[in-house]
C-alpha positions in Angstrom: 69.1 72.4 -79.1 66.2 74.6 -79.9 62.6 73.4 -80.0 62.2 74.5 -83.6 65.2 72.4 -84.8 64.0 69.4 -82.8 60.6 69.7 -84.3 62.1 69.7 -87.8 64.2 66.7 -87.0 61.1 64.9 -85.6 59.2 65.6 -88.8 62.0 64.5 -91.0 62.5 61.2 -89.0 58.7 60.6 -89.1 58.6 61.1 -92.9 61.6 59.0 -93.7 60.6 56.2 -91.3 57.2 56.0 -93.0 58.9 55.6 -96.4 61.4 53.0 -95.1 58.7 50.9 -93.5 56.6 51.1 -96.7 59.5 49.6 -98.6 60.2 46.8 -96.0 59.8 43.2 -97.2 59.4 41.6 -93.7 56.1 39.7 -93.9 55.2 40.7 -90.3 55.3 44.4 -91.4 54.4 44.2 -95.0 51.3 42.1 -94.3 49.7 44.9 -92.3 49.1 48.5 -93.0 51.6 50.2 -90.7 51.6 54.0 -90.4 54.0 56.1 -88.4 52.0 58.6 -86.3 54.9 60.5 -84.6 58.6 60.5 -83.9 60.2 61.9 -80.8 64.0 62.4 -80.9 65.8 63.1 -77.6 67.7 66.4 -77.2 71.1 64.7 -77.7 69.9 62.9 -80.8 70.9 59.5 -79.4 67.4 58.0 -79.0 64.2 58.2 -81.0 60.7 56.9 -80.1 58.8 56.0 -83.2 55.0 55.8 -82.6 53.1 53.6 -85.0 49.5 52.3 -85.6 48.4 49.1 -87.3 45.4 48.5 -89.5 44.6 44.9 -90.6 47.3 43.1 -88.6 48.4 41.9 -85.2 50.1 44.7 -83.4 52.3 42.4 -81.3 53.7 40.7 -84.5 54.2 44.0 -86.2 56.1 45.3 -83.1 58.3 42.2 -83.1 59.0 42.8 -86.8 59.9 46.4 -86.2 62.2 45.6 -83.3 64.0 42.9 -85.2 64.5 45.2 -88.2 65.5 48.3 -86.1 69.2 48.0 -87.1 68.2 48.0 -90.8 65.9 51.0 -90.2 68.7 52.9 -88.4 71.2 52.3 -91.3 68.6 53.4 -93.9 67.7 56.5 -91.8 71.4 57.4 -91.6 71.7 57.2 -95.4 68.6 59.4 -95.9 69.0 62.1 -93.1 72.3 63.9 -92.6 72.6 64.0 -88.8 75.8 63.9 -86.7 74.4 61.0 -84.7 71.8 58.6 -86.0 69.4 57.9 -83.1 68.8 54.4 -81.7 65.2 53.5 -82.6 62.5 52.4 -80.1 59.0 51.5 -81.3 55.8 52.1 -79.4 52.3 51.4 -80.4 50.0 54.4 -80.7 46.3 53.5 -80.0 44.9 56.9 -80.7 43.5 56.0 -84.1 41.8 52.9 -82.6 40.5 55.1 -79.7 39.1 57.7 -82.2 37.3 55.0 -84.2 35.8 53.7 -81.0 34.5 57.1 -80.0 33.2 57.7 -83.5 31.2 54.4 -83.4 29.8 55.3 -80.0 28.7 58.7 -81.3 27.0 57.1 -84.3 24.9 54.9 -82.1 23.5 57.9 -80.2 20.0 59.1 -81.2 20.4 62.9 -81.3 17.6 65.0 -82.7 18.0 68.4 -84.3 16.4 71.5 -82.9 14.3 71.8 -86.1 12.8 68.3 -85.5 11.8 69.2 -82.0 10.0 72.4 -83.0 7.9 70.6 -85.7 
């Protein structure tokens, strides 16, 4: 399968999973702000890694909720995306947003002076 097609499938899976998770009523998932950051579908379309980030909730509880509802997510994904094979979903926490916020807070604490301030 070509890279272009796989990228389109990855984007479609990411968008649909974000919508499906937004509509989920599981209190472990609905109680936190869960966002899908990426999706990676294997070349044979049998497996998909779904990367997520959590804001305002326990990531371990959200991961348990996502794993327990993976069958529901897969059936909803099959209804929304027309693929020959609906991939089996695996969820993985993506800490890049948390890492970026940490770097941002470190940069804000630095005392950096502008060149104009030094010349005056």
